[in-house]
Backbone and ligand atoms as CSV (ligand in chain L), in Angstrom:
chain,resi,resn,atom,element,x,y,z
A,1,MET,N,N,-41.063,12.517,0.531
A,1,MET,CA,C,-39.925,13.319,0.640
A,1,MET,C,C,-39.334,13.377,-0.833
A,2,GLU,N,N,-38.892,14.481,-1.278
A,2,GLU,CA,C,-38.245,14.724,-2.528
A,2,GLU,C,C,-36.939,14.164,-2.507
A,3,ALA,N,N,-36.498,13.291,-3.322
A,3,ALA,CA,C,-35.259,12.597,-3.276
A,3,ALA,C,C,-33.970,13.549,-4.158
A,4,TYR,N,N,-32.882,13.456,-3.538
A,4,TYR,CA,C,-31.854,14.171,-4.313
A,4,TYR,C,C,-31.314,13.545,-5.419
A,5,ASN,N,N,-30.772,14.242,-6.279
A,5,ASN,CA,C,-30.105,13.772,-7.370
A,5,ASN,C,C,-28.689,13.854,-7.237
A,6,LYS,N,N,-28.189,12.478,-7.187
A,6,LYS,CA,C,-26.847,12.229,-6.792
A,6,LYS,C,C,-25.644,12.713,-7.600
A,7,GLU,N,N,-25.985,12.477,-9.012
A,7,GLU,CA,C,-24.895,13.195,-9.823
A,7,GLU,C,C,-24.866,14.753,-9.624
A,8,GLU,N,N,-25.911,15.385,-9.476
A,8,GLU,CA,C,-25.971,16.722,-9.217
A,8,GLU,C,C,-25.368,17.046,-7.869
A,9,LEU,N,N,-25.555,16.434,-6.811
A,9,LEU,CA,C,-25.022,16.571,-5.560
A,9,LEU,C,C,-23.511,16.555,-5.477
A,10,LYS,N,N,-23.140,15.323,-6.279
A,10,LYS,CA,C,-21.794,14.960,-6.358
A,10,LYS,C,C,-20.938,16.294,-7.181
A,11,SER,N,N,-21.478,16.703,-8.194
A,11,SER,CA,C,-20.777,17.673,-8.792
A,11,SER,C,C,-20.760,19.119,-8.138
A,12,LYS,N,N,-21.811,19.209,-7.185
A,12,LYS,CA,C,-22.047,20.344,-6.255
A,12,LYS,C,C,-20.801,20.214,-5.241
A,13,ILE,N,N,-20.761,19.141,-4.541
A,13,ILE,CA,C,-19.694,19.096,-3.549
A,13,ILE,C,C,-18.327,19.096,-4.042
A,14,ILE,N,N,-17.987,18.594,-5.404
A,14,ILE,CA,C,-16.726,18.991,-5.923
A,14,ILE,C,C,-16.652,20.288,-6.355
A,15,GLU,N,N,-17.439,21.047,-6.651
A,15,GLU,CA,C,-17.426,22.651,-6.978
A,15,GLU,C,C,-16.943,23.277,-5.499
A,16,LEU,N,N,-17.679,22.831,-4.432
A,16,LEU,CA,C,-17.518,23.423,-3.229
A,16,LEU,C,C,-16.237,23.087,-2.653
A,17,ILE,N,N,-15.586,22.026,-2.867
A,17,ILE,CA,C,-14.361,21.546,-2.497
A,17,ILE,C,C,-13.262,22.369,-3.137
A,18,LYS,N,N,-13.488,22.646,-4.532
A,18,LYS,CA,C,-12.567,23.427,-5.231
A,18,LYS,C,C,-12.336,24.869,-4.662
A,19,LYS,N,N,-13.638,25.527,-4.412
A,19,LYS,CA,C,-13.921,26.702,-3.947
A,19,LYS,C,C,-13.171,26.915,-2.610
A,20,SER,N,N,-13.316,25.862,-1.696
A,20,SER,CA,C,-12.817,25.911,-0.332
A,20,SER,C,C,-11.410,25.848,-0.592
A,21,GLU,N,N,-10.883,25.137,-1.396
A,21,GLU,CA,C,-9.286,24.988,-1.832
A,21,GLU,C,C,-8.796,26.280,-2.160
A,22,GLU,N,N,-9.466,26.949,-3.064
A,22,GLU,CA,C,-9.012,28.231,-3.435
A,22,GLU,C,C,-8.824,29.240,-2.372
A,23,ASP,N,N,-9.930,29.176,-1.707
A,23,ASP,CA,C,-10.033,30.231,-0.428
A,23,ASP,C,C,-9.147,29.956,0.469
A,24,LEU,N,N,-8.681,28.629,0.793
A,24,LEU,CA,C,-7.747,28.286,1.628
A,24,LEU,C,C,-6.332,28.873,1.356
A,25,ILE,N,N,-5.978,28.817,-0.059
A,25,ILE,CA,C,-4.849,29.319,-0.495
A,25,ILE,C,C,-4.614,30.916,-0.203
A,26,GLU,N,N,-5.826,31.601,-0.281
A,26,GLU,CA,C,-5.739,32.954,-0.256
A,26,GLU,C,C,-5.725,33.237,1.271
A,27,ILE,N,N,-6.267,32.487,2.250
A,27,ILE,CA,C,-6.276,32.725,3.600
A,27,ILE,C,C,-4.824,32.587,3.974
A,28,ARG,N,N,-4.264,31.417,3.555
A,28,ARG,CA,C,-2.836,30.919,3.797
A,28,ARG,C,C,-1.983,32.053,3.633
A,29,LYS,N,N,-2.077,32.702,2.676
A,29,LYS,CA,C,-1.283,33.952,2.348
A,29,LYS,C,C,-1.286,34.927,3.374
A,30,MET,N,N,-2.589,35.113,3.861
A,30,MET,CA,C,-2.703,36.172,4.699
A,30,MET,C,C,-2.487,35.828,6.360
A,31,THR,N,N,-2.106,34.666,6.523
A,31,THR,CA,C,-1.764,34.194,7.875
A,31,THR,C,C,-0.046,33.977,7.888
A,32,GLU,N,N,0.460,34.458,6.972
A,32,GLU,CA,C,2.051,34.440,7.025
A,32,GLU,C,C,2.526,35.124,8.295
A,33,PRO,N,N,3.615,34.829,8.884
A,33,PRO,CA,C,3.998,35.595,10.120
A,33,PRO,C,C,4.083,37.103,9.817
A,34,VAL,N,N,3.688,37.892,10.977
A,34,VAL,CA,C,3.412,39.345,11.065
A,34,VAL,C,C,4.903,39.645,10.923
A,35,VAL,N,N,5.005,40.747,10.126
A,35,VAL,CA,C,6.435,41.466,9.849
A,35,VAL,C,C,7.169,42.136,11.273
A,36,PRO,N,N,8.413,42.201,11.405
A,36,PRO,CA,C,8.902,42.675,12.645
A,36,PRO,C,C,8.399,43.963,12.933
A,37,GLU,N,N,8.511,44.431,14.199
A,37,GLU,CA,C,8.006,45.566,14.665
A,37,GLU,C,C,8.615,46.733,13.979
A,38,ASN,N,N,9.850,46.645,13.784
A,38,ASN,CA,C,10.417,48.065,13.139
A,38,ASN,C,C,10.089,48.378,11.830
A,39,SER,N,N,9.426,47.468,11.101
A,39,SER,CA,C,9.025,47.976,9.741
A,39,SER,C,C,7.641,48.484,9.880
A,40,LEU,N,N,6.988,48.369,10.912
A,40,LEU,CA,C,5.445,48.933,11.133
A,40,LEU,C,C,5.374,49.848,12.179
A,41,GLY,N,N,4.451,50.607,12.270
A,41,GLY,CA,C,4.014,51.390,13.459
A,41,GLY,C,C,3.522,50.260,14.597
A,42,ARG,N,N,3.450,50.791,15.765
A,42,ARG,CA,C,2.974,50.018,16.697
A,42,ARG,C,C,1.404,49.524,16.386
A,43,ILE,N,N,0.567,50.671,16.162
A,43,ILE,CA,C,-0.782,50.509,15.900
A,43,ILE,C,C,-0.900,49.396,14.824
A,44,SER,N,N,-0.291,49.534,13.646
A,44,SER,CA,C,-0.435,48.824,12.390
A,44,SER,C,C,0.018,47.387,12.679
A,45,ARG,N,N,1.012,47.308,13.519
A,45,ARG,CA,C,1.380,45.902,13.935
A,45,ARG,C,C,0.275,45.160,14.686
A,46,MET,N,N,-0.223,46.013,15.795
A,46,MET,CA,C,-1.340,45.356,16.413
A,46,MET,C,C,-2.309,44.938,15.436
A,47,ASP,N,N,-2.745,45.844,14.585
A,47,ASP,CA,C,-3.813,45.468,13.500
A,47,ASP,C,C,-3.438,44.132,12.825
A,48,ALA,N,N,-2.067,44.139,12.543
A,48,ALA,CA,C,-1.713,43.060,11.692
A,48,ALA,C,C,-1.820,41.706,12.581
A,49,ILE,N,N,-1.526,42.008,13.808
A,49,ILE,CA,C,-1.662,40.578,14.695
A,49,ILE,C,C,-3.212,40.202,14.830
A,50,ASN,N,N,-3.964,41.338,15.157
A,50,ASN,CA,C,-5.527,40.970,15.073
A,50,ASN,C,C,-6.026,40.403,13.796
A,51,ASN,N,N,-5.615,40.944,12.676
A,51,ASN,CA,C,-5.990,40.417,11.377
A,51,ASN,C,C,-5.671,38.973,11.314
A,52,LYS,N,N,-4.413,38.847,11.842
A,52,LYS,CA,C,-3.847,37.322,11.718
A,52,LYS,C,C,-4.841,36.380,12.504
A,53,SER,N,N,-5.197,36.614,13.660
A,53,SER,CA,C,-5.881,35.775,14.377
A,53,SER,C,C,-7.234,35.495,13.783
A,54,VAL,N,N,-7.888,36.667,13.211
A,54,VAL,CA,C,-9.178,36.616,12.354
A,54,VAL,C,C,-8.967,35.549,11.351
A,55,MET,N,N,-7.873,35.643,10.611
A,55,MET,CA,C,-7.855,34.867,9.446
A,55,MET,C,C,-7.425,33.585,9.766
A,56,GLU,N,N,-6.706,33.305,11.053
A,56,GLU,CA,C,-6.481,32.071,11.471
A,56,GLU,C,C,-7.628,31.178,11.983
A,57,LEU,N,N,-8.677,31.795,12.373
A,57,LEU,CA,C,-9.952,31.137,12.583
A,57,LEU,C,C,-10.764,31.045,11.455
A,58,ALA,N,N,-10.735,31.954,10.382
A,58,ALA,CA,C,-11.255,31.652,9.196
A,58,ALA,C,C,-10.670,30.355,8.477
A,59,GLN,N,N,-9.231,30.401,8.604
A,59,GLN,CA,C,-8.434,29.120,8.099
A,59,GLN,C,C,-8.976,27.878,8.591
A,60,ARG,N,N,-9.027,28.010,10.003
A,60,ARG,CA,C,-9.523,26.528,10.676
A,60,ARG,C,C,-11.085,26.335,10.328
A,61,ASN,N,N,-12.110,27.366,10.099
A,61,ASN,CA,C,-13.357,26.933,9.828
A,61,ASN,C,C,-13.216,26.378,8.279
A,62,LYS,N,N,-12.635,26.908,7.442
A,62,LYS,CA,C,-12.389,26.501,6.138
A,62,LYS,C,C,-11.827,25.111,5.862
A,63,GLU,N,N,-10.734,24.832,6.720
A,63,GLU,CA,C,-10.126,23.483,6.791
A,63,GLU,C,C,-11.330,22.536,7.309
A,64,ALA,N,N,-11.986,22.754,8.359
A,64,ALA,CA,C,-13.211,21.914,8.812
A,64,ALA,C,C,-14.137,21.606,7.989
A,65,LYS,N,N,-14.490,22.707,7.147
A,65,LYS,CA,C,-15.548,22.678,6.161
A,65,LYS,C,C,-15.157,21.627,4.815
A,66,LEU,N,N,-13.848,22.001,4.682
A,66,LEU,CA,C,-13.203,21.045,3.515
A,66,LEU,C,C,-13.168,19.865,3.889
A,67,SER,N,N,-12.826,19.189,5.054
A,67,SER,CA,C,-12.646,17.884,5.463
A,67,SER,C,C,-14.021,17.356,5.592
A,68,LYS,N,N,-15.110,18.110,5.884
A,68,LYS,CA,C,-16.512,17.513,5.986
A,68,LYS,C,C,-16.749,17.291,4.505
A,69,LEU,N,N,-16.653,18.416,3.618
A,69,LEU,CA,C,-17.080,17.931,2.249
A,69,LEU,C,C,-16.238,16.812,1.592
A,70,GLN,N,N,-14.997,16.571,1.994
A,70,GLN,CA,C,-14.282,15.247,1.322
A,70,GLN,C,C,-14.997,14.304,1.853
A,71,ARG,N,N,-15.315,14.125,3.078
A,71,ARG,CA,C,-15.970,13.131,3.843
A,71,ARG,C,C,-17.239,12.646,3.072
A,72,ALA,N,N,-18.299,13.801,2.888
A,72,ALA,CA,C,-19.347,13.637,2.218
A,72,ALA,C,C,-19.228,12.864,0.876
A,73,LEU,N,N,-17.990,13.511,0.055
A,73,LEU,CA,C,-17.985,13.040,-1.282
A,73,LEU,C,C,-17.522,11.640,-1.172
A,74,SER,N,N,-16.934,11.139,-0.177
A,74,SER,CA,C,-16.099,9.837,-0.023
A,74,SER,C,C,-17.639,8.823,0.310
A,75,LYS,N,N,-18.498,9.399,0.683
A,75,LYS,CA,C,-19.609,8.699,1.292
A,75,LYS,C,C,-20.839,8.586,0.619
A,76,ILE,N,N,-20.860,9.387,-0.659
A,76,ILE,CA,C,-21.866,9.663,-1.470
A,76,ILE,C,C,-22.569,8.285,-1.985
A,77,ASP,N,N,-21.669,7.475,-2.118
A,77,ASP,CA,C,-22.182,6.084,-2.719
A,77,ASP,C,C,-22.654,5.086,-1.803
A,78,ASP,N,N,-22.522,5.414,-0.456
A,78,ASP,CA,C,-23.073,4.640,0.592
A,78,ASP,C,C,-24.443,4.536,0.603
A,79,PRO,N,N,-24.986,3.396,0.887
A,79,PRO,CA,C,-26.582,3.397,0.955
A,79,PRO,C,C,-27.222,4.404,2.066
A,80,ASP,N,N,-26.400,4.662,2.833
A,80,ASP,CA,C,-26.818,5.446,4.227
A,80,ASP,C,C,-26.603,6.929,3.865
A,81,PHE,N,N,-26.034,7.471,2.877
A,81,PHE,CA,C,-25.734,8.587,2.764
A,81,PHE,C,C,-26.947,9.574,2.366
A,82,GLY,N,N,-26.976,10.620,2.990
A,82,GLY,CA,C,-28.157,11.406,2.847
A,82,GLY,C,C,-29.199,11.050,4.019
A,83,LYS,N,N,-28.891,10.219,4.969
A,83,LYS,CA,C,-29.869,9.799,6.005
A,83,LYS,C,C,-29.503,10.722,7.273
A,84,CYS,N,N,-30.418,10.974,7.984
A,84,CYS,CA,C,-30.084,11.758,9.035
A,84,CYS,C,C,-29.398,10.923,10.155
A,85,SER,N,N,-28.371,11.288,10.975
A,85,SER,CA,C,-27.646,10.412,11.756
A,85,SER,C,C,-28.319,10.078,13.003
A,86,ASN,N,N,-29.411,11.238,13.271
A,86,ASN,CA,C,-30.079,11.026,14.400
A,86,ASN,C,C,-31.524,10.345,14.353
A,87,CYS,N,N,-32.308,10.568,13.313
A,87,CYS,CA,C,-33.441,10.033,13.103
A,87,CYS,C,C,-33.615,8.910,12.053
A,88,GLY,N,N,-32.616,9.037,11.260
A,88,GLY,CA,C,-32.519,7.970,10.241
A,88,GLY,C,C,-33.468,8.329,8.963
A,89,LYS,N,N,-34.222,9.179,9.020
A,89,LYS,CA,C,-35.105,9.669,7.952
A,89,LYS,C,C,-34.071,10.445,6.935
A,90,GLY,N,N,-34.555,10.466,5.561
A,90,GLY,CA,C,-33.723,11.077,4.395
A,90,GLY,C,C,-33.582,12.644,4.674
A,91,ILE,N,N,-32.530,13.117,4.622
A,91,ILE,CA,C,-32.343,14.563,4.650
A,91,ILE,C,C,-32.889,15.289,3.437
A,92,GLN,N,N,-33.594,16.476,3.534
A,92,GLN,CA,C,-34.286,17.016,2.611
A,92,GLN,C,C,-33.183,17.366,1.373
A,93,ALA,N,N,-33.633,17.142,0.203
A,93,ALA,CA,C,-32.739,17.362,-0.971
A,93,ALA,C,C,-32.289,18.875,-0.989
A,94,LYS,N,N,-33.066,19.600,-0.642
A,94,LYS,CA,C,-32.596,21.233,-0.695
A,94,LYS,C,C,-31.700,21.471,0.159
A,95,ARG,N,N,-31.593,20.856,1.606
A,95,ARG,CA,C,-30.587,21.057,2.503
A,95,ARG,C,C,-29.287,20.400,2.021
A,96,LEU,N,N,-29.382,19.211,1.382
A,96,LEU,CA,C,-28.183,18.431,1.154
A,96,LEU,C,C,-27.593,19.418,-0.115
A,97,MET,N,N,-28.397,19.958,-1.120
A,97,MET,CA,C,-27.705,20.762,-2.125
A,97,MET,C,C,-27.012,21.896,-1.441
A,98,PHE,N,N,-27.705,22.496,-0.418
A,98,PHE,CA,C,-27.109,23.645,0.031
A,98,PHE,C,C,-26.049,23.624,1.109
A,99,LEU,N,N,-26.097,22.356,1.751
A,99,LEU,CA,C,-25.140,21.893,2.883
A,99,LEU,C,C,-24.800,20.617,2.683
A,100,PRO,N,N,-23.989,20.173,1.573
A,100,PRO,CA,C,-23.812,18.752,1.152
A,100,PRO,C,C,-23.261,17.883,2.363
A,101,GLU,N,N,-22.524,18.698,3.355
A,101,GLU,CA,C,-21.844,18.100,4.527
A,101,GLU,C,C,-22.833,17.624,5.556
A,102,SER,N,N,-24.029,18.061,5.603
A,102,SER,CA,C,-24.977,17.753,6.700
A,102,SER,C,C,-25.159,16.208,7.011
A,103,THR,N,N,-25.037,15.878,8.133
A,103,THR,CA,C,-25.378,14.595,8.482
A,103,THR,C,C,-26.802,14.460,9.368
A,104,LYS,N,N,-27.353,15.637,9.464
A,104,LYS,CA,C,-28.713,15.510,10.247
A,104,LYS,C,C,-29.571,16.147,9.368
A,105,CYS,N,N,-30.888,15.881,9.594
A,105,CYS,CA,C,-32.192,16.437,8.758
A,105,CYS,C,C,-32.428,17.834,9.474
A,106,ILE,N,N,-33.219,18.506,8.739
A,106,ILE,CA,C,-33.321,19.917,9.295
A,106,ILE,C,C,-34.019,20.102,10.699
A,107,HIS,N,N,-34.827,18.895,11.010
A,107,HIS,CA,C,-35.504,18.991,12.336
A,107,HIS,C,C,-34.765,18.651,13.341
A,108,CYS,N,N,-33.678,17.706,13.084
A,108,CYS,CA,C,-32.875,17.279,14.235
A,108,CYS,C,C,-31.748,18.429,14.466
A,109,ALA,N,N,-31.201,19.008,13.243
A,109,ALA,CA,C,-29.994,19.969,13.290
A,109,ALA,C,C,-30.766,21.201,14.225
A,110,ALA,N,N,-31.999,21.357,14.282
A,110,ALA,CA,C,-32.602,22.632,14.766
A,110,ALA,C,C,-32.715,22.492,16.097
A,111,ARG,N,N,-32.779,21.257,16.638
A,111,ARG,CA,C,-32.745,20.949,18.108
A,111,ARG,C,C,-31.972,21.384,18.998
L,1,ZN,ZN,ZN,-33.330,13.617,11.787
């Protein structure tokens, strides 16, 4: 199995964390309270509420992703980092580069 490059992976995770934080700032701007009914028509108010719940879901997903990335970054120096939590084998280097927060190898994750 091809080993991952720790330094390369580390900078990748830092880059992804930075990007997630920037995305979260944008998303948070869009989840601000819906403006009062009288300033919008009924339909656009409903749109605004729908958009708000979509954005809130996006926000939760981003926050979850961000905390997984932060956890991955804090564990990268552990001897067990990069090993599958299910079968204990090394997680494929390509998979780690693409999804550094993975805790399972591609075979176990696909099950
Ligand atoms: Zn596995």
